N, C-alpha and C positions, 0 to 999 in steps of 0.2 A: 504494500500500500504506500501511497505517496504522502508527502507532508501536508498537514492541514493548513489551508491558506484562506485569506479573505480576498475578495475581488472588489475593489473600490475605485471608482472613477476610471475604469478601463485598465487597471493595473493590479497584478497579483502581489500580495504582501503577506508577511507572517501574521498568523492569527493569535500568537501568544498562547502557548499550551500550558504554562505554569498555572496550576490551579484547575486545569481542565480535567474532564473525566478520563479514567483509564478505559481504553477501547479494547474489547475482547471479541474475537470471532465466536459467536454463541454456539457454533457447532463443534469447534475444535479446542476452544480455550486459548487459542493462539493470540498473542498480543498484537494489536493493530496500531499501537501508539496512544496518543492522548488527544482529546478533543480541543478545539479552540476555546479560549476564555475571554472572548471579546466582551466589552462593556460599553459604558457611555462614550468613551473616546472614539472607539471604532464605529459605533452607531452614528455619532455626531459627524464623523468624516464621511460616512456613506450617505447620510442624509444631505450633507452639503454638496456632495457630488451629484446626487439625484436632483437636488434643487437647481443646480447650475445647468444641468442637462435639459431640464423641463421646458424652458421657453422654445428652444429650437425643435425639440421633439414634438411638442404640442403643435407647432406650426408646420410640421411635416404632414403632407396630405395623407389621409387614412389609407388610400390606395398604395402609397409608397411604404407606409409603416408595415402593412401586412406582408410585403415582399420578404422581410426578414423572417417572418413566421413560415412562409413557404420554404425558405432555405433551412430553417430549423427542423421542420418536419422531415425533410430529406436526410438531414444529418442524424436525426433520431432513428430513422429507419436503418440507415447504414450502420450505426453503432448500437443497435438494439441488444445484441448478444453481449457485447462488452459492458453495457450499462446494467443488464440483468445480472451478470456475474458479480459486478461490484455490489449490487444490492444484496445478493445472496450471501456474500462474504460478510458484510457488516450487519445485515439484518437477520439472516438465518432462513428466510423463506426459500422455497424450492425455486429452481431456475424457471420452471413453467409458470409459477406464480409471479416471479419477477418480470418475466416477459409479458404476462397478462396485465400487470400493473402499468408497465410502460405503454402498452397498447392503448389502455384507457386514457393515459395522459396525452398520447398523440392525438386521440379523438378531440380533445379540447383545443389543441393547436389548430386542428382542421376547422373547428367551429369558429374560433377566433379569426380565422382568415376571411370569414364572411362579415367582418366588421363594417365595411362600407354599406351593407344593407342593415345590419343589426343596430347601428348607431344612428340611423336616420331619425329625424324629428318629423313634425307635421305642421301644417299651416292652414289658415282659413281666411279667404278674402272677404272683405266687407262685413266684418263683425258689427260695424256701424257704418253709416255712409262715408265712403272714402278711407276707411281704416281697416288695415289688415293685421292679422296676428300670426306669429311664427313661434314654434318651439324648437330649439336646437339643443343638442347634447354637447357638453364640453368636459374635458378631463378635469380631474380633481387637483392633481399635482403629485406629490410624493406619497406613495402607498407602501405600507409595511405588510409583509407576508411572513407568518410564523407557522411552521409546519412540524408534524410529529415524526416519530421513528418508524411507524408501521408501514407507511407507503412513502419512502424517501423521494421518489420521482413523480408519482402520480399526483400527489396533493399539491406540490408547488405548481404543477401544470393545470390544476383547477383554477388558479388565480392569475399567475404571471402572464400568460398569453393575452387574456382579456384586458388586463390592466394596461399593458403596453400598446395593444392595438387601439385602445380608446385614447391613447395619447398621454398616459401617465408614466411616471418613472417609479422604480421599485427598489426597495431594500428587502432582501430575502434573508430571514433568519431561520435556518433549518434546525431540527433536533440535534443536540450535541452528541447524541448516540450514534448518528449515521451521517458523518460529514463528507464521505468520499464520493458516493454516487452523485449527490447534488452538486458537488464541486465540478465533476466531469460534465454534468448538464450545463453549468454556467460556462465552462470552456467551450462547449459546442455553440452556446448562444453567442459567445464572443467571436467564434469562427464565421458567423453569419455577417459580420461587419456592422452589427448594431452599434450606434454611436456610444462612446464612453459615457458612463454615468446613468444610462437608461436602466440598466439592471446592475445591482450591486449585491454582494454576498458578504454577510458577517457571520462567522462561526462563534457561537457562545451559548450561554445558558440564561438563567433568570435575569442577570444584570443587563444583558443585551435586550431581553424582552421588555423589561421595565423602562429602559432608555427609549425604545421605540414607542412605547405607550405614552411616555411623558413628553416627547419631543414636539415642540409647537409647530414645526414645519411638516410633520407627518399628518396627512389629511384623513387617511383611512387605514384600518387594520383588518386583515383576514387571518383567521386562526382555526386550527383543528387540533383537538386534544381531549383530555378528560373533562368531565363536566365541572369539576371543582376549579380547574385552571381556566376553562372557558368562561365561567362566571367571573373569575378574577380579572381576566383580560377584558371582558366586556364592560365590567364596572369601572375599572381604572381608565380604559381607553375612552369610554363615553364621558367620564368625568373631565377628561382633558379636551372634550369637544370634538372627538373624532367620530367618524362613521365606522361602525364595527360590525363584523359578522363572525360569529363563533360557533363552530360545530363542536358539540360536546360528546359525552359518552352515551352508552346504550345498554339496554337489557332486552334484546330482541326475542320475540316469541314467534313460534310457528305452530299452527293448529292443523292437526291431522284427523280427517274424518274417516269413518269406516270404509267409505267407497273409494278412497284414494288408491291409485295403482301402487301396489306394495313395493315392488323392486325399485322402480324409478324414484318414488318418494323417499325411500330410505337412502338411496345413493345421493340424491340432491341434498338432503338434510345433513348427511354425514360430511359432504363436501363443504357445506356452509359452516357447520360447527367446528370442524377440525382443519379446514383450509387456512393457510397462513398461521398455523398453530393457534387459531382462535383470536389472533391479534388484529382484528379489523372491526370497524364500527358497525358493519352490517352482518356480522356473524350471528347465527342463531344461538341463543343461550338457553332457551327454555322451549321444550316441545310439549304442547298440550294435546294429548290424545283424547279423542271424543268417542265414547261408547266402546264398541268392539275393537276399535283401532288399538286400544291399549295392549292387548295381548300380542298381536302380530308385529306391531312396531317395536316393542321392547326387545323381542327376540332378534329381529333383523338388525336393529341399530347396534346391538352388542356385537354381532357378527361383523358388521361394517367397521366398527371402531377397532376391534382386535386384529383385523386383517390388514390395517394400514401399515405400510413400511415407513418407519421413522428413522431419520438419520440426517447426514450432511446434505443440504439442498443442492450442492454441486453435483451430486450423483443423480443422473437423470431418472433412475429407478425409484428414488425416494419420493414418497407421497406427502410427508409432513416433516418440517424442520423443527428447530428448537424455538423456545421463547427468547426474548431479546437479551436477557442477562440472567446470571445465577440468582440475583435478588428477585427477579420476576418469577423464576422457577419456584423459589421458596414461598413467595407470596401466593402463587396459584395452589401449591400443595397445601398450604395452611388453610386456604379457603375450602379445598376439598375436605380436609379434616373437619372444618367447621360444619360443612353440610352433613357429613355422616354423624357428627355429634348432635345435630339438630333432628336427626331421625331418618335421613335419606340413606339409601343402601347403594354402595358403589358396586355396580354390576359389570363394569369394565374399567380398566386402567387404574385410577386412584394413585397416581404419582409418577415419578420418573427419577432417573439417576444418570450421572455423567453429563458433561457439557452443561447445557441449559435445557435439556429435554424434559418434557412432561408427556406421559403416555396419554393418548386419547381416552378421555374419562367420561363415563355415563353415571349420573346419580339418579336413582329411581326413587320416586315418592318424596321429593323435597317438600316439606310442610310449607304451607302458605305463610306461616308465622316466622319462618327462617329469615334471618337477615340477608342470606344469600340471594333471596328473591329480588332484592333491591340493590345488589352489588354487581358492578361490572367486573367479571372475573378476568377478562382479557387473556384467556388461555384456552386450550382445547378441552373444555368441560361443557357437557350438555346435561341439563337437568330435565327429568321427565315428571310431569304432573298430569292430572286427569280431570276431565270435565264431562258432565252428562250431556251437554248440548252446545251448539255454537254460541248461544247467548251467554252461557256461563264462561266460555272461553274468552269471548270479547270483554266480558266484565273483568276477568283477570288482567287482561292487557290494559284496560282503562285504569286500573288501580296502580299501575306502575308509574313511577316518577319520570320515566324516560318515554320518549316517543319517536325513536329513530326509524325503526322498521318492524314490520310483521308480515307474515305470510300465511296462506291457507292452502292445504292440499286436499282436493276433492274432485269428483266427477260431476258435482251438482252445480249448475249455473246459478240456481236460486240461492244456495248457501254461500257461494263465492260472492254474489252481488250483495247479499246482506252484510257479509264480512267487510268487503272493501268500502262500502258506504258508511259503515258504523265505527270501524276501528279507529282508535285515536293515535295513529302514527303517521308520520309524514311520507314515508315510503312504504308501499304495500305490494306484496307479491301474491299472485294466484298461480299455484303450481310452480313457483320460482323460489329458490332457497336464498339467493342473495339479490334482493330487488334494487340493484344499483342503477340509477338513472343513466341513460345515455347522455353524452356531453351537451346535447341541445335541449335537455330538460334540466330543471334545477335539482340539485341534490338536497332534498327536503329533510325535514326533521322537526319534531314538535316537542313541547314540554321541556324537560331538562336536557334534551339532546340538542337544542339550538337556542342561541341568544342573538337576536337581531331581527331584521325584517327581510332583507334580500339574501338569498342563498347563493351557493357557488354554482357555476356553470350556466351556460345558455343565456337567455334574456335577463335572468336575475343578475348575472355577472355584469352585463352592460348597464343595467340600472344602478348597480352598486358603484361601479367605477366611473360614473359620469354624473355631472350636475345638469339639471334641466334649466335652461334659460329661456324665458318667454319675452318676446319682443313685440310690442304694439306700435305700429307706425302709421303715420298719416302724411301725405304729400299734397297739400292744398294747391290747386292749380295756380292761384294767384302768387304762390311763392316760386313757381318754376320760371326759369328763363325762357323767353320766347325765341324760337329759332325760325 
């Protein structure tokens, strides 16, 4: 692995690793170095560079701005396997998962290339005699982007392409757990010839986050992380007068009806629960079986969990990698112990050893009163509970403090329609295990899973990264020169 660097004003410079986190390959335990320890000084320099670049970038026609994104898409396609390998080494997910992550990121680059259409305003002649009214969208200025460890490449691409295509400049602060893949991403951005200062990278932890939140020249903040930190970022950023969008944590439910196709349903739910070692905000955490589905699903999901090949994600045959750190491994194992102490029965997995691995785990019969029902485990753990009907299952989901995603598996159109219309989550799947919206739809989220108004991706991103200006104009004939 290479040295951890910042990218400020078009130049690479040391990130200052003293006091940074020790970085460990989660699959092998191999040292990868130390993370950057940037703080107020580095953020200040990056914001100054972004502010200096803004006037010229804003004045660049939108059709010219997106040419850099076309070049970036081509570079991402060319370097896809290299970027996936970096992601696997520092994050632990499998190569297939890393490739899939980047593919979803590239989709956002593609959508942002449509900014000449997406950013259009509207107008109306003669709102009153001789008076016309026009609405145009204009960029905000300097925008901060703070991203998590679980999707080192995809989540920066939720925000960055839209921000710069709208005419903003960006300071990107990635997770200090995964500095390498995102630095390579920024290298590729630089290869497009993007003007210096339009995109800046600062490696660091909380000190860098706080500096971004407090800096008076930063107009907007985009964030993805746990609910506790999302609420902190939203509160502090809003108090500083910024526009803020914060995607938080989740406790996602999937409902299985007796008429669901058994083999396919089980496979999809297993992929959702254990893919990326459960470290994604759309992973299913609780399966609610309804009626007779309880018996067959329990038997099949245990078989699916125990058959998964767990190991180093660089091995193409591996189906699930480790969690991000040994501390995360211990946290997940302690929550499994909590679940069994509360009355659940571990019918698959229940732990892990070596590296930062956790065996795919199934907890059967987790009581409703268990604290685990409201805890985002963020590991490969699936809890099974039971309901007598769809209405009871929906009520379980409604009681959750989170509202990121939910799904139903059924052959009944009536049951599916009732579920999708009533359930209190922002993303809903019907016979879909990971209801991740395509890039041209907003990545929704309700309740404790989202703080803000406009979500990531698509039209919401354009709304978030632009200000609306309304112009009312009149040109009386008597003021006009006569020719």
